[in-house]
C-alpha positions in Angstrom: 255.8 109.4 244.3 252.4 110.2 243.6 249.6 108.0 243.9 249.3 107.5 240.5 252.7 106.2 240.4 252.4 103.8 242.8 249.3 102.6 241.2 246.9 103.2 244.3 243.2 102.1 244.0 240.6 104.3 243.2 238.7 106.0 245.7 235.2 105.0 243.9 234.0 101.0 244.0 233.3 101.4 240.8 236.5 101.3 238.9 237.6 98.2 240.1 235.4 96.3 236.9 237.1 98.4 234.5 240.4 98.0 235.9 240.6 94.1 236.0 239.2 94.0 232.7 242.3 96.3 231.7 244.2 93.8 232.6 242.7 90.8 231.8 243.3 92.2 227.5 246.7 93.4 228.6 247.9 90.3 230.3 249.4 91.1 233.5 248.2 88.6 235.7 251.9 87.1 236.8 252.7 83.1 238.0 251.2 83.9 241.7 248.0 84.5 240.6 248.2 88.5 241.8 246.3 91.4 240.5 248.4 94.7 239.2 246.9 97.5 238.8 248.0 99.6 236.3 248.4 103.0 236.4 246.0 105.7 235.2 248.9 107.4 233.1 249.7 104.5 231.2 252.7 103.3 233.4 254.0 99.8 233.6 252.9 97.2 236.6 255.0 97.1 239.9 256.1 93.9 241.0 254.9 92.7 244.4 258.4 92.9 246.4 257.8 90.3 249.5 256.9 86.8 248.8 253.3 86.2 250.4 253.0 83.9 253.2 250.6 80.9 252.8 247.9 82.2 254.7 248.6 85.3 252.7 248.0 83.6 249.5 244.8 82.2 250.9 243.6 85.0 251.8 244.3 86.9 248.0 243.0 83.8 246.6 240.0 83.9 248.3 239.5 87.8 247.7 240.2 87.3 243.6 237.4 84.6 243.8 235.3 87.3 245.2 236.2 89.5 243.1 235.9 87.6 239.5 232.2 86.1 240.3 230.9 89.4 242.5 232.9 92.4 241.7 233.7 95.6 243.9 229.8 97.0 243.5 228.3 93.7 244.5 230.2 93.2 247.7 229.9 96.3 249.0 226.1 96.0 249.0 226.4 92.7 250.6 228.4 94.5 253.6 225.9 97.0 253.8 223.0 94.5 254.3 224.9 92.6 257.0 225.3 96.3 259.1 221.7 96.9 258.4 221.0 93.7 259.5 222.7 94.3 262.4 221.5 97.4 263.0 217.9 96.7 262.7 218.3 93.7 265.4 219.8 96.0 267.7 217.4 98.4 267.4 214.3 95.6 267.8 216.0 95.0 271.2 215.9 98.4 272.4 212.5 99.3 271.6 211.5 95.6 273.3 213.5 96.5 276.4 211.4 99.9 276.8 208.4 98.6 276.1 209.3 96.2 279.3 209.7 99.0 281.5 206.6 100.4 280.8 208.3 103.6 279.4 207.0 106.5 276.9 206.1 104.7 273.7 208.9 104.1 271.2 208.4 106.0 267.7 209.3 104.7 264.8 212.5 106.2 263.8 214.3 105.1 260.2 218.4 103.8 260.3 219.1 107.2 259.3 218.4 108.8 262.2 219.1 106.6 264.4 222.4 105.4 263.6 225.4 107.4 263.0 226.1 104.7 259.8 229.0 107.3 259.5 231.1 105.4 262.0 230.4 102.2 259.8 230.7 103.0 256.4 232.4 105.6 254.7 230.5 108.8 253.7 231.5 108.0 249.7 229.7 104.7 249.9 226.6 105.9 251.4 226.4 108.6 249.3 226.4 107.1 245.7 224.4 103.8 247.5 221.7 106.8 248.3 221.8 108.5 244.7 221.4 104.6 243.4 218.4 104.3 245.1 219.5 101.7 247.0 219.5 102.8 250.8 216.4 103.0 251.9 214.5 103.3 255.3 216.3 100.1 256.4 214.0 99.7 259.2 210.6 100.5 258.1 207.8 101.5 259.9 205.4 98.8 261.8 201.4 99.0 260.3 199.5 101.5 262.1 197.8 99.9 264.9 193.6 99.1 264.7 191.5 101.8 266.2 191.4 102.0 269.9 187.9 101.3 271.4 186.9 100.5 274.6 186.4 97.2 275.5 184.6 96.7 279.0 186.1 95.7 282.4 185.3 93.9 285.0 184.8 94.1 288.8 187.6 92.6 291.1 187.7 89.8 292.6 185.4 89.4 295.4 183.7 92.7 295.2 179.8 93.2 296.3 178.2 93.7 293.3 180.2 90.2 292.1 178.0 88.4 294.5 175.0 90.3 294.8 171.3 88.5 293.5 167.9 90.6 293.5 166.0 89.2 297.0 162.6 87.7 296.5 159.4 89.8 296.3 158.0 90.5 299.4 155.5 88.7 300.1 152.5 91.5 300.8 149.7 90.3 298.9 148.6 93.6 298.6 151.0 95.0 296.7 150.6 93.2 293.4 151.8 96.1 291.1 155.1 97.3 290.1 157.6 97.7 292.8 161.4 98.7 292.8 164.1 96.5 293.5 167.5 97.3 294.8 170.5 97.8 292.2 173.8 97.4 293.5 175.8 100.9 292.7 179.6 101.9 292.6 180.2 105.1 295.3 180.4 108.2 292.7 183.8 108.4 292.8 184.6 104.7 291.8 181.9 105.4 289.1 184.1 108.5 287.8 187.4 106.2 287.7 186.0 104.0 285.6 184.5 106.2 282.7 185.7 104.9 279.4 188.7 107.7 277.9 187.9 106.2 274.2 184.9 105.2 272.4 183.1 102.1 272.1 183.0 99.7 269.4 180.7 100.4 266.4 180.5 97.0 264.4 180.6 97.6 260.8 178.8 101.5 260.9 181.8 104.0 261.1 180.5 107.1 259.7 177.1 108.2 260.3 175.6 111.2 258.0 172.0 112.4 257.8 170.2 114.0 254.8 169.2 117.4 254.4 166.1 118.6 251.5 165.8 122.2 252.0 163.3 121.7 249.3 161.1 118.7 250.4 160.4 116.1 247.8 157.0 113.9 248.6 158.3 111.5 245.1 156.9 108.1 246.4 155.5 109.3 249.8 155.2 106.7 252.2 154.4 108.5 255.7 156.9 110.8 257.3 156.4 114.9 258.0 158.1 118.1 256.9 160.0 117.7 260.4 161.0 114.3 259.2 161.1 114.3 255.6 159.1 111.7 253.5 161.3 108.8 252.9 159.8 106.5 250.2 159.7 102.5 251.3 162.9 102.0 249.4 164.8 104.3 251.7 163.4 102.7 254.0 165.0 99.6 253.8 168.2 100.9 252.4 168.5 102.4 255.8 168.4 98.9 257.2 171.3 97.6 255.4 174.0 98.4 257.7 177.3 100.1 255.7 180.6 101.3 256.8 179.5 104.8 255.8 175.4 106.1 255.7 173.8 109.1 255.1 170.1 108.0 256.5 167.1 110.7 257.6 166.9 111.6 260.8 164.6 114.7 261.5 166.0 118.0 260.9 165.9 117.3 257.8 165.3 121.1 256.3 168.0 122.7 258.0 171.4 122.5 257.6 172.1 122.6 262.0 169.5 121.4 263.8 167.0 123.5 265.9 167.3 126.3 263.4 164.6 126.9 260.6 164.0 122.8 260.5 161.1 123.4 263.4 161.8 122.3 266.7 163.6 125.8 267.0 165.3 126.5 269.6 167.5 130.1 270.3 171.0 131.0 269.6 172.4 131.5 272.6 171.0 127.5 273.7 171.8 125.8 271.2 176.0 127.2 271.4 175.3 125.9 274.8 174.6 122.9 274.1 177.1 122.3 271.7 179.8 122.7 274.2 178.1 119.6 276.5 180.4 117.4 275.6 180.3 114.8 278.4 177.2 113.5 280.1 174.0 114.9 279.6 170.0 114.3 281.1 167.4 115.5 279.1 164.0 115.5 280.0 161.1 117.4 278.2 157.4 118.7 278.8 155.1 119.8 276.7 151.6 121.4 276.9 152.4 122.3 280.5 151.6 118.2 280.7 153.8 117.9 283.8 155.8 119.6 286.9 159.4 119.9 286.7 161.3 116.9 289.2 163.8 118.0 290.8 167.0 115.4 290.8 167.7 114.0 294.6 171.4 112.6 295.4 173.5 114.3 292.9 177.2 114.4 293.7 179.1 117.9 293.6 180.7 116.7 290.8 178.0 115.2 288.8 176.0 119.1 289.6 179.7 120.5 287.9 180.2 118.3 285.0 176.8 117.0 283.9 174.5 119.1 281.7 170.7 118.7 282.3 168.6 120.0 280.2 164.7 120.7 280.0 162.7 121.0 277.1 159.6 123.3 277.6 157.3 124.6 275.0 155.6 128.1 274.9 152.7 127.2 276.9 154.7 125.5 279.2 156.9 128.3 279.7 153.7 130.9 280.3 152.6 128.7 282.6 155.8 128.4 284.9 156.1 132.2 284.5 152.8 132.5 286.3 153.3 130.2 288.5 157.0 131.4 289.8 159.3 128.5 289.0 161.0 130.4 285.8 162.8 133.3 286.2 164.9 135.7 283.6 167.9 133.1 284.2 166.0 129.7 282.2 167.4 127.8 285.7 164.7 126.3 287.4 167.0 124.1 290.0 169.5 121.6 288.1 167.6 121.9 284.8 168.4 124.3 282.3 164.8 125.0 280.6 165.3 125.7 276.7 162.0 127.0 275.3 161.2 124.9 272.3 159.1 127.4 269.0 157.7 126.3 265.6 156.4 122.6 267.1 156.5 120.3 264.3 153.3 117.9 265.5 150.3 119.2 266.9 150.2 115.6 269.3 152.5 116.6 272.3 153.7 113.1 272.6 154.7 112.6 268.8 156.5 116.5 269.6 158.3 115.0 272.7 159.6 111.9 270.6 162.2 114.3 269.2 164.2 115.0 272.4 163.9 111.6 273.7 165.7 109.7 270.3 167.3 112.4 268.7 169.3 113.8 271.8 172.6 112.7 270.0 171.5 115.4 267.3 170.6 118.2 269.9 174.0 117.7 271.6 176.6 116.8 268.8 178.9 116.7 270.9 178.3 114.5 273.9 179.3 111.2 274.8 176.5 109.7 277.2 173.1 110.6 277.7 170.0 109.9 280.3 166.6 110.2 279.0 163.8 110.7 281.9 160.5 111.3 280.9 158.8 114.4 282.8 156.9 112.8 285.1 159.8 111.0 286.4 161.9 112.3 289.7 165.6 111.1 289.1 167.3 109.9 292.4 170.6 108.3 291.6 173.5 110.4 290.2 173.9 109.9 286.9 177.7 108.3 286.5 176.1 105.7 289.1 173.7 105.2 286.4 176.1 104.9 283.6 178.5 102.4 285.1 175.8 100.3 286.3 173.7 99.7 283.1 176.6 100.6 280.1 180.0 100.8 280.9 180.1 97.4 283.7 177.9 95.4 280.6 179.8 97.0 278.0 176.8 98.2 276.2 176.1 101.2 273.6 172.0 100.8 274.4 170.3 100.0 277.6 166.3 100.4 278.2 163.9 98.5 280.4 161.7 96.0 279.8 157.9 97.1 280.5 157.1 95.0 283.9 153.9 93.1 282.6 153.8 93.0 278.6 156.6 91.7 276.7 155.1 90.8 273.3 153.7 93.4 270.8 150.9 92.3 269.6 149.5 92.5 273.5 151.4 95.7 273.8 149.5 97.3 270.5 145.8 95.3 271.9 146.5 97.2 274.9 146.9 100.6 273.3 143.7 100.3 271.9 142.0 99.1 275.1 143.3 102.2 276.6 142.8 104.7 273.7 146.1 105.9 273.4 146.0 106.5 269.7 143.6 106.0 266.9 142.9 102.2 266.4 143.0 101.7 263.0 146.4 103.2 262.9 147.2 100.6 265.4 145.8 97.8 262.9 147.5 99.3 260.1 151.1 99.5 261.2 150.6 96.1 263.3 149.5 94.4 259.9 152.8 95.9 258.3 155.4 94.9 260.4 153.3 91.2 260.3 153.6 91.3 256.8 157.6 92.1 257.2 157.9 88.6 259.3 157.1 90.4 263.1 156.3 87.3 265.0 154.5 86.9 268.5 157.4 86.7 271.7 158.9 83.4 272.1 161.5 81.7 273.9 163.5 80.9 270.4 164.3 85.0 271.0 166.9 84.4 273.9 168.8 86.4 275.2 166.2 88.7 274.1 163.7 89.1 277.2 161.7 90.9 275.8 160.2 92.9 272.5 158.2 95.6 274.8 160.5 98.4 276.6 159.5 101.1 279.3 160.5 103.8 277.0 160.4 106.0 279.9 164.1 105.5 280.1 167.6 105.3 278.4 170.9 105.2 278.7 172.5 105.0 275.3 176.5 105.8 274.3 176.7 108.1 271.3 178.6 105.7 268.8 177.2 105.4 265.1 175.6 102.2 265.5 173.1 103.3 268.4 172.9 106.6 266.8 171.4 105.0 263.7 169.2 102.7 266.1 167.5 105.9 267.3 167.2 107.5 263.6 165.4 104.6 262.8 163.3 104.4 265.5 162.0 108.1 265.1 161.6 107.6 261.5 159.1 104.7 262.4 157.4 107.3 265.3 157.4 109.7 262.1 155.9 107.1 259.6 152.7 105.3 261.7 151.6 106.1 265.5 154.1 108.0 268.3 153.2 104.9 270.2 157.2 104.0 270.5 156.8 100.8 272.4 155.0 99.3 269.1 158.1 99.7 266.6 160.3 99.0 268.8 161.4 95.4 268.2 160.6 96.0 264.5 164.0 97.9 264.2 166.2 96.2 266.9 165.7 92.9 265.1 166.2 94.8 261.6 169.7 96.0 263.1 170.5 92.5 264.5 169.8 90.7 261.5 173.3 92.6 260.3 175.7 93.6 262.5 176.7 91.8 265.5 175.2 95.1 268.4 173.4 94.1 271.0 170.6 95.9 273.1 170.8 95.6 277.0 167.6 95.4 278.9 167.4 95.5 282.3 164.4 94.7 285.1 161.2 97.1 285.0 162.2 97.3 289.4 165.8 98.2 288.4 164.4 101.1 286.4 162.4 102.2 289.4 164.7 102.2 291.4 167.0 105.4 290.0 163.7 107.4 289.2 160.4 108.1 291.1 157.4 107.7 288.8 155.0 110.8 289.7 151.5 111.4 288.2 150.9 114.0 285.7 150.1 117.6 286.4 146.3 116.9 285.8 145.6 114.0 287.5 147.4 115.8 290.7 144.8 118.3 290.4 142.3 115.9 290.2 142.9 113.9 293.1 140.7 114.4 296.2 141.6 116.7 299.3 143.4 115.2 302.6 141.0 113.4 304.7 141.7 116.4 307.0 139.2 118.1 305.1 135.8 116.4 305.6 132.7 116.9 303.7 129.4 116.3 305.5 126.2 114.9 304.3 123.8 117.4 304.3 121.6 117.3 307.8 118.6 115.3 307.8 114.7 117.5 307.2 113.3 118.6 310.2 110.1 117.2 311.6 106.5 117.7 310.9 104.8 120.4 313.9 102.9 117.4 315.3 105.7 115.9 316.4 107.1 118.8 318.3 106.7 117.0 321.2 109.0 114.5 320.4 112.0 117.0 321.1 111.8 116.2 324.7 112.7 113.3 324.9 116.5 111.5 324.1 117.5 112.3 320.1 117.2 109.3 318.0 119.6 108.1 315.8 119.7 108.1 312.1 121.3 106.3 309.5 121.0 107.4 305.6 119.6 104.4 303.1 120.0 104.8 299.8 116.6 103.4 297.8 115.2 104.3 294.4 113.0 106.9 295.6 115.6 109.1 297.0 117.1 109.2 300.5 115.5 108.8 303.9 115.9 108.9 306.9 115.1 105.7 309.2 115.6 105.1 312.8 117.9 102.3 313.9 116.3 99.4 315.3 118.3 96.0 316.3 116.8 92.7 314.3 118.6 89.9 314.5 120.9 89.1 311.5 119.3 86.5 309.3 120.4 84.9 306.7 117.5 83.9 304.3 116.5 86.1 301.9 112.9 85.7 303.3 113.8 86.4 306.4 115.2 89.8 304.7 112.1 90.5 303.2 110.5 90.8 306.8 112.6 92.9 307.8 112.3 95.7 305.7 108.3 95.3 306.2 109.3 95.9 309.7 111.7 99.0 308.9 108.6 100.1 306.9 105.5 99.7 309.4 108.3 101.6 311.5 108.2 104.6 309.2 105.0 104.7 308.7 104.8 105.1 312.7 106.5 107.7 313.3 104.5 109.8 310.3 101.4 108.8 311.9 102.6 110.1 315.6 
């Protein structure tokens, strides 16, 4: 007997509705409300042979009620949803247990991959629903997590650096100038272990690119140079409007690659070495043979192997060092790798020195952290200890020391004028321009900002987009106005702070003097007087006239020198009772003159 003769159901849930409709039309429903299924070949219905029990009747009644209002298709979908919900709860439970055990992260795996649904649902059901587009990835992957950024850290309780405070200044009244103060550094091994594995946050700004102009345009020129471009006043103002993606002037505008046909050009082998520096770089510069190279001290072996020490020099300094025998063919002077820069964009060596100082991120595109020190400074603390103390522990991306004496930009401008650091008219023009933009004298209203004037000989920074933007815009002000970067510092900083929640860490100048020792410029060293051991004596007194030859047989008379408008004369020492009145002083002079006349007369 075949399945068709017995009235077996079809294998597809989709044929149930048609059969029910056919049975309803033919009136094949018995008095017990039992469902009779017609054979597809047209055979007569076969009634059930056994009388169903009471519980079976209730089940059949419930089943017929579901068939009446839902149909087989919807019943299958309902069963599938129940199974899917169970699977989803199981996946969540397993993922939570793995997270608690701190194992490897769980990948976002769909149900079709992780669960063998054929053990719960017939294969034909799954295939038919997949064709209809009903089944998708039932366990949707969670949204991607936000990009991870470094959020800082705190030293453990009881750490000595947590309770460290600056001692009072020494009570030596003879030393009134700036001096170093103690700083609590971590050991090099601990500082290296605390180095962030991921970059710090860059508020708002995520992508920063730089303007390239092969043919420079001077339309609407407002200062500038061929090296930095000629940004208009509108472009300058737009650069302070912080956005997620920005493109600004940042030096090297005439070349695709910084240092190649841009002015401030470097050799290709030097550029290749600089690109391979992907960690910490310590940079300095000497132009015009203005300083002597100072070798870093107290540098760990790990830093010697991992930190890039670069000294930028011009051709004049290169010639001087070769003649002095301090520079050989290997381009190494101690820890420093020297890079000769050609085609300097400025005649002013101080302005040229601002390029490696502020644009180090452009010359080292893969470096994460940088420490700039002026050529006259000697580094005496390991770079990792400095970065940990002033950047990582403070959760900062830019750190600079404040000036030891001045904290107001207007006062700093007057000090530059008094010291003839730059043309006074240019300084006045720059200050008046900033004043019209809203620059005000420093006051306590700017707290927690502690100063408007930095001591710019040391800069510690992380190369994230926002700190790179700050140094680009700071350099643009130096390129446009005077080369005195202390004057433009507060204007650029305050304009950026008005747009984003970002801060610059300013530490004490005595802390800066703890890790760098300031030396004299080379021209000052050459002018310093020789040591005390090499004494310079005045010329001997003239010999006495021949008539006083007999005086040589007597005990010699001691002479001292006295300066007068007529010249230097030698007079014998006579014990004169000191008197305080002016009249007694005049008598003394008369006696001395008389003594002179007596000697010459004899």
